[in-house]
C-alpha positions in Angstrom: 0.0 0.0 0.0 2.8 2.4 0.8 4.5 1.8 -2.5 1.8 3.0 -4.9 1.1 6.1 -2.8 4.7 7.2 -2.9 4.9 6.8 -6.6 1.8 8.9 -7.2 3.1 11.7 -5.0 6.4 11.7 -6.9 4.7 11.7 -10.2 2.6 14.7 -9.2 5.6 16.8 -8.2 7.3 16.1 -11.6 4.3 17.4 -13.6 4.0 20.6 -11.5 7.6 21.7 -11.8 7.9 22.2 -15.6 4.7 24.2 -15.8 6.0 26.7 -13.2 9.3 27.4 -14.9 8.5 27.3 -18.6 9.0 30.7 -20.1 9.0 31.9 -23.8 12.1 33.8 -24.7 12.0 36.9 -26.9 14.5 38.2 -29.4 15.3 41.0 -26.9 16.3 38.4 -24.3 19.2 37.1 -26.4 20.4 40.4 -27.8 23.5 41.8 -26.0 22.5 45.3 -26.9 25.0 48.2 -27.4 23.7 51.7 -28.2 24.2 52.9 -31.8 23.0 55.7 -34.1 21.3 56.1 -37.5 21.3 59.0 -39.8 17.7 58.5 -41.0 14.7 56.5 -39.9 14.1 53.2 -41.5 11.7 52.3 -44.3 8.1 51.2 -44.3 9.0 47.6 -44.8 8.5 45.5 -41.6 6.9 42.1 -42.0 3.3 42.1 -40.7 4.0 39.2 -38.3 6.6 41.4 -36.5 4.5 44.6 -36.5 3.0 44.1 -33.0 1.8 47.6 -31.7 4.1 49.6 -34.0 2.4 51.7 -36.7 3.7 53.8 -39.6 2.7 57.4 -39.1 3.9 61.0 -39.0 4.2 62.6 -35.6 5.6 66.0 -34.9 7.2 66.2 -38.4 8.8 62.8 -38.2 7.7 59.9 -40.4 8.3 56.3 -39.3 7.1 53.7 -36.9 5.6 54.8 -33.6 4.0 53.0 -30.7 1.0 54.5 -29.0 1.5 54.5 -25.2 -1.5 56.5 -23.7 -0.2 56.2 -20.2 2.9 58.2 -21.0 3.1 62.0 -21.4 3.9 62.1 -25.1 1.6 59.2 -26.1 3.5 58.4 -29.4 7.0 57.1 -29.1 9.3 56.5 -32.1 10.7 53.0 -32.6 12.9 51.3 -35.2 12.9 47.7 -36.3 16.3 46.0 -36.3 16.2 43.4 -39.1 19.4 41.7 -38.1 18.2 40.9 -34.6 14.5 40.8 -35.5 13.7 43.2 -32.6 12.1 46.6 -32.0 14.3 49.4 -30.5 13.6 52.6 -28.7 15.1 55.7 -30.4 15.5 59.4 -29.5 16.4 62.4 -31.7 19.9 63.8 -31.0 19.5 67.4 -32.1 23.2 68.5 -31.6 24.4 65.6 -33.8 21.4 65.7 -36.1 20.9 61.9 -35.9 18.7 59.3 -34.2 20.2 57.4 -31.2 19.1 53.9 -30.7 19.2 53.7 -27.0 17.8 50.2 -26.1 15.7 47.2 -27.2 12.0 48.2 -26.8 10.8 47.3 -23.3 7.7 45.3 -22.4 5.5 48.5 -22.1 6.0 49.0 -25.9 4.1 45.7 -26.5 6.4 44.8 -29.3 8.0 41.6 -28.0 8.8 39.1 -30.7 9.1 35.5 -29.4 12.0 33.5 -30.7 9.7 30.6 -31.8 7.9 33.0 -34.1 10.9 34.2 -36.0 10.8 33.1 -39.7 13.5 32.8 -42.3 13.8 35.6 -44.8 11.6 33.9 -47.5 8.8 32.9 -45.1 7.9 36.1 -43.3 4.8 36.7 -45.4 3.2 40.1 -46.3 5.3 43.3 -45.8 3.8 46.4 -44.2 3.4 49.2 -46.7 3.3 47.0 -49.8 0.0 46.4 -51.5 -0.9 42.7 -52.1 -0.9 41.3 -55.6 -4.4 41.1 -57.2 -4.8 37.5 -58.6 -8.0 38.5 -60.4 -6.3 40.7 -62.9 -7.1 39.3 -66.4 -4.4 38.1 -68.7 -3.1 40.8 -71.1 -4.1 38.8 -74.2 -7.7 38.6 -73.1 -7.8 42.2 -72.1 -6.3 43.4 -75.3 -8.8 41.4 -77.4 -11.7 42.8 -75.4 -10.3 46.4 -75.8 -10.0 46.0 -79.5 -13.5 44.7 -79.8 -14.9 47.6 -77.8 -12.9 50.1 -79.9 -14.3 48.6 -83.1 -17.8 48.9 -81.8 -17.3 52.5 -80.7 -15.9 53.4 -84.1 -18.9 52.0 -85.9 -21.3 54.0 -83.6 -19.3 57.3 -83.5 -17.5 57.3 -86.8 -14.3 58.5 -85.2 -11.3 58.8 -87.6 -8.3 56.6 -87.3 -10.3 53.3 -87.1 -12.3 53.6 -90.4 -12.1 50.9 -93.1 -10.7 51.4 -96.6 -14.1 51.5 -98.2 -15.3 54.3 -95.8 -12.2 56.3 -96.7 -12.9 55.9 -100.5 -16.6 56.9 -100.0 -15.6 60.1 -98.2 -13.1 61.0 -101.0 -15.8 60.5 -103.6 -18.2 62.7 -101.7 -15.7 65.5 -101.5 -15.1 65.5 -105.2 -18.8 66.1 -106.1 -19.3 68.9 -103.5 -17.5 71.8 -105.4 -17.2 71.5 -109.2 -15.1 74.7 -110.2 -14.6 73.9 -113.9 -18.3 74.3 -114.8 -18.5 77.8 -113.5 -15.4 78.9 -115.6 -16.8 77.4 -118.8 -20.1 79.3 -118.3 -18.4 82.6 -117.9 -16.4 82.0 -121.1 -19.5 81.2 -123.2 -21.2 84.4 -122.0 -18.2 86.5 -123.1 -18.3 85.0 -126.6 -22.0 85.7 -127.0 -21.6 89.4 -125.9 -18.5 90.0 -128.1 -19.8 88.6 -131.4 -22.0 91.6 -132.4 -19.0 93.9 -131.9 -16.9 92.0 -134.5 -19.8 92.1 -136.9 -19.7 95.9 -137.3 
């Protein structure tokens, strides 16, 4: 009787220990951070899976990623994404040096922690912030071109716009222009009238 009881108690202790000490590590936990500086803020190109609470916006004349922390005095705080360490960083503007100082990895209050088990390889990160997704419903160029040509032909027949007329329509227009103004007939009529008037003068 004592044997089974002791085994059950031992088994219970083993299952409780792991659950109390298991912790997920972030990319910040393994980064031995050293402050550095950047001349300009980074681009609008962070993978969506790493975006967390950071958003691209313009605040006080500066455009880049910011985190909204309502409990702090300034509310919006600039952050930069370090692609090498896959980690967000806190930055401040250094006016005398005209540069941005990266002072530390973003703390827990920034809500930008990236867990190590969520880090993906370069080709597997998925959609990128700031880039519009491709539209798979776009028709193939060949089909679109054929439809456009068909519509243009129909419009030409209805409106009679130049540039798309057939050879027969061009010849018909040329023929109509020839019959509109016959100048030779008027000249011959004038000549005949002069002859009729001048004949009695020669007879004298």
